[in-house]
N, C-alpha and C positions, 0 to 999 in steps of 0.2 A: 371877568372870567367866570364861566358857569361851573358850579360845583359838580364834580364827578363826570363832566363831559370829557369824552376821549376823541381825539382826532387820530387819523391813521397816516403813516408814511410808508410807502412800499418802494424798496429798491429793486428796480427791474433788471439789473444787469450785473450784480456783484459776482456772479459765478460764471460769466461768459467764458473765461479761460479754461474752466474745468470741463466744459461740455464740448470743446473742440469743434468738430465739423457741424454740430447741430446749431451753433451760434455764429457761424461764419456770415450768414445773411440775415440774422435776426438776433434780438436780445433774449436773455434767459426767460423773461416773463412771457414771451410770445412763442416759446417752443411748443409744438403740438403734442397733445397727450390724450390717450384714452379714446381715440376714434373721433372726438368732436371738441375737445377742450384745449385750452392753453394753460401753461403753468400758473399764470397770474389769476386764472379763474378761481382757484382754490383759496388763496389768501384774500382775494377781493370779496368772494362770497362769504367767507368766514367773518370778515369785518361787517359786511352789510347785514348778515343774519344776527350779528351781535349789536345792532343799533348804532354802529359807527357810520355817520353820514357825511363827514368831511374827510376826504381821502386824497392825498397827493401822491402821484407816482413819479419818482425821480428817474429820469432817463439818462443815457450816456451816449450810446452810438447804436447804429443799426436798429433804430426804434420805429421805422416807418410801419412795419407790420404790426407793432404794438399799438400805434395810433389807429391803424385801420381796424384792429380788433376791438379796442375798448371804446373808441369814438368819444362821444360826450357822456358815456356811462348810462345810456338809456336802458340797456338790458339788465343793469344792476339797480335800477331805480335811483340813479345818481345824477340824472340830467336835471339840474335845479337852478333857479335864479340865484339862490344864495347857498354857498357851500357846494356839496356834491363832489364830483370827481374833477381833479385838476392835474394835467400833465405838466411836470416841472422840467424844463429843458436843462441840459448840462451847463453848469457854470461854476468856475472856481478861479478866483483872481490870483491866488498865490501860485498856482501851477504854471501860469504864464501862457498856456495854450487854451484855456477855457475848459479843460477836462480835469475833473477831480481825481485824486489818488486813492481815496478811501471814503468810508461812510461819514466820518466827522467833517471832512472837507465838502462832501456832497451836501450835508445838512447846512453848512455855512452858506452854500449857494442858494439854499431854500429858506434861509433864516427869515426873510420877509414874509413868506407864506405862513411860517410857524408863528411869528410874532403877532400877526394881525388876526389870528384865530382865537376865539374866546374859550378854548378847551383848557381844562386843568391838567390833563394827562395826554401824553403822546405815545402811540403804539408804533414801534418800528419793526418792519418785517421785510424779509427777502422773499424771493420767488422759487427757491430751489427745493422747497419742502412740499410734498404732496400729502395733504392732511385736511380734514374738516374739523375745525376747532371751535368749540363754544367759548369765544373770547370773553364773554360776560363773566364766566367763572374766574378767569385769570384776573380781570379787572376788579371784581369783588374781593378776591383773595388779597390782591395788592392793597386795596383800600383798608381792609380789616387789619392787615398786618402792620400798617403804618410805614411800609418800606418806601424808600426813595426810588429804588430801581428793582424791578422783578424781571428775571431772565427765564425763559421757558426752555425746558429740556425734555428729552425722551430717552428712555432706557433702550439702548441699541447695542448691537454687536459692532465693535470697531475692528476693521481690518486694515492691515498695513498699506494696502494699495489706495485707501481712501483718506489717509492721514493728512494729505496736502490740503484738504478742504474740511477738516474736522476740528472743532473746538470742544473741549471737555470741561464740564463744571464739577467742582467738588463742594458738596453741601454738608452742613451739620444736619443729621437726620432728625433732630428734635426741633431746632429753631428754623431750619431751612435757610440759615445764613450761608452765603457763598463764601467759602474759605480760600478757594484757589480757582483760577481760570487758566487752562493750558491750551495754547494755540498750536495745532499740529504736533501733539505730543507723541513720543515714541512709546506707545502703549497699545495693548490689544485687549480683547475680552469685552464683556458687557460694561458700558460706561454711561454716564449722564451726558449725552450728546446734545450740545446747544442747538436749538432749532432756529437760530437767527431771528429770534423774536424777543423784543425788549419793551417793557412798559415803564415809562419814566415820567416824573413830574415835568411839566413844560418849563417852568422857571429854572429847574436844575439843568435841563437839556440846553436851554439858552445860555446858561452860565458855562457849561462845558464847551459849547460851540465857540463862545467868545474867548475862553482860555486857549482853545485849540488854535484860533486865529493868531493870537499873540505869541504862541510858541511854534507856529508853523507845523502843527500836528495835524494828521489826517486820518488816523485809524481810531474808530470809536472804542474798540475793545482794547487794543494795546496801548494807546496813548491817553485814554480817558478813564476807562472802567477798571482795567487791571491796576493802575496806580492808586485808585480810590478804594480798593479792598481794605477793610478795617477802618476807613475814614467815613464812608457813606454806608447807609443801611441798604445792603444789596442782598436780595433773597432769590431763591430758586423756586420754580413752579414746575411740577412734573405733569406732562401731558401723557396720559396713559392709553390713548387710542392709537389707531394705525397712523404711522408717519413714515414716509419714504423720502430719504434725502438723495437727490439726484446729483451725482458727482462725476458722471461719465457715461459712455454708451452702455457699459455693463449694467450699472444701476438703473439707467433709463429703460433698458429692455426688461429688467427684473420688475420694476414698478408697473410697467404696462402689463406684463404677464400676471402680476398680482390681481389685476382687475378681473381675471377669468375665474377667480375664487369668489363664491357668493358672500362669504363672511366679510371679505374686504370691500366688496361693493356696498354691502349694507352699512359698513362703517363710514365709507367715503360719501355715500349719497343717501343719508337718512331723510325721510319725508319732512321732518321738522326743520332741517337745515339744508335746503337744496343748493346745488352748485349751479350758478348761473353762467351763461356764456352767450356769445353773439349768436343770434338766431338766424339760421339760413334755411329758408323754406325750399326743400327739394322733394322729389318724388321718393316713394319707398324703394327698398332694395328689390331688384329683379333677379330671381333665381332661375337659371336655365334648366332644362330637363336633365342635363349631365352634372349639375351642381351637387356637391356633397360638402356640407358644412358641419363642423362639430366644435364645441367649446370655444367659440370665437365671438368677438364684438365687431359688428359690421354696421357702419353708419348709413344714413339714407343717401340715395343717389347712386348706389353701386350697382354694377351688373356682374353677377357671379355665374360663370359657366364651368368652373373647375372645382378642385378639392381644396378646402380651406380648413386647417386644423390649428387650434391653439394660437390664433392670430388676432391682431388688432387692425381693422381695415377702416380707413378714414373715408370721408365723403367723396363720391364721384369716381371711385376706383373701378376699373374694368379688369376682370380675370378671364382669360380665354379657356377654351375647351382643352381638356387633357393636362391642364396645369395643376401643379400641387404646391401649396403654400403651407409650411409648417413652422410654427413659432416665429412668425414674422410680424413686423410693423410696417404697414404700407400706407403712406400718407396721401393726402388729397390729390385727386386727379391723376393718379398713376395708372398707366396702362401696362398690364402684364399679358404678353402674347400667349399663343397656344403651345402646349407640350413643353412648358417650362417648369423647372423644379427649383424652388427656393426654400432654404431652411436657415433660420436664425439670420435673417436679412432685414435691415432697416432701410427703407427707401424714403427719401425726402419727397417733397411735393413735385408734381409734374414730371415724373420720371417715366421713361419709355423703356420697357424690357421686351425685346423682340422674341419671336418664336424660337423654341428649342434651345433655350439658355439654361444653364445650371449654375447656381450660386449657393454655396453652403458655408456658413460660419459656425460658431458654437455659442453656448450661453455665456461664456466668459469673454468671448471676443467676437461679437456679431459683426457681420459685413455691412458696411454703411455705403449707400449710394447717394451722392449729393443731389441737391435740387436741380431739376431740369436736365439731368443726365440721360444719355441714351446708351443702352447696353446691347 
């Protein structure tokens, strides 16, 4: 076991049910974001930029697009003979159908991968948080404190519509000891919202996995960590940068729109910690004589002949003459015809919107068009 070495485990799918239509044909980690990225790019890049070189991605279902995106990990410099990126297929013996019920059971299915790694610590992360984190500070703080488990949180406003996917930590402000963990609490206001990120000693994790097997337990938080409060040294770590938790179409739209603010882009994409993604070499954007674009992110390969305001446009999108897009997210290879008006609309990939169509949603309830649809 190498002293202070950390390995990473990423859960690619734990929030599929929260994202509804976005994850009907894909897993959470491969949901497109910000004109050219996927959710998993942010946590994967944070790990790579923090010198974590052994990373396993636990999959469950609908992960073909995730495999296509991450491949062997070459775009993250993780295509290596030893270590690097490993895709861990779903497996859980106790569930009977090979599909795990929670993180603890998922880790049991990946116990062989964990056991044969020589790391001292394991970093467990989900894919539903959009943030760029210097994880080295988390690791160093964990080591200095002597904690057995460190859980990362962010001070955020909690709304009742998001409680189904929210866990709140209560910490002693002086010692940072976690005194209580509440899953889906009936509270509101500014809280310590758990960022689905845990740093834990590998030997302790293996012990929790084995205990979970013997008790048919499957939830890491409810069945392993909550009962250990007061018995194990569990501390909190506050991440003070920008973090957006995606728990539905409303928060997905809001997080994408945040990218139109310069201060958010500077926090998410600092030069010293770049966000890597699969490289696709395409031609630059073509703007027609009638194009009018303001406060928007437009990826390469697009052809714009209409008006685009406050929108996120992915690769290969075509916008016809006389068309107006406002506060929209238009995913890859979508065709929007002429004289069409869209506001607060999210189109998935390969959508066809014909001429003279009008679709209007709102910021709290955007209109979503599924992949491959024709309007």
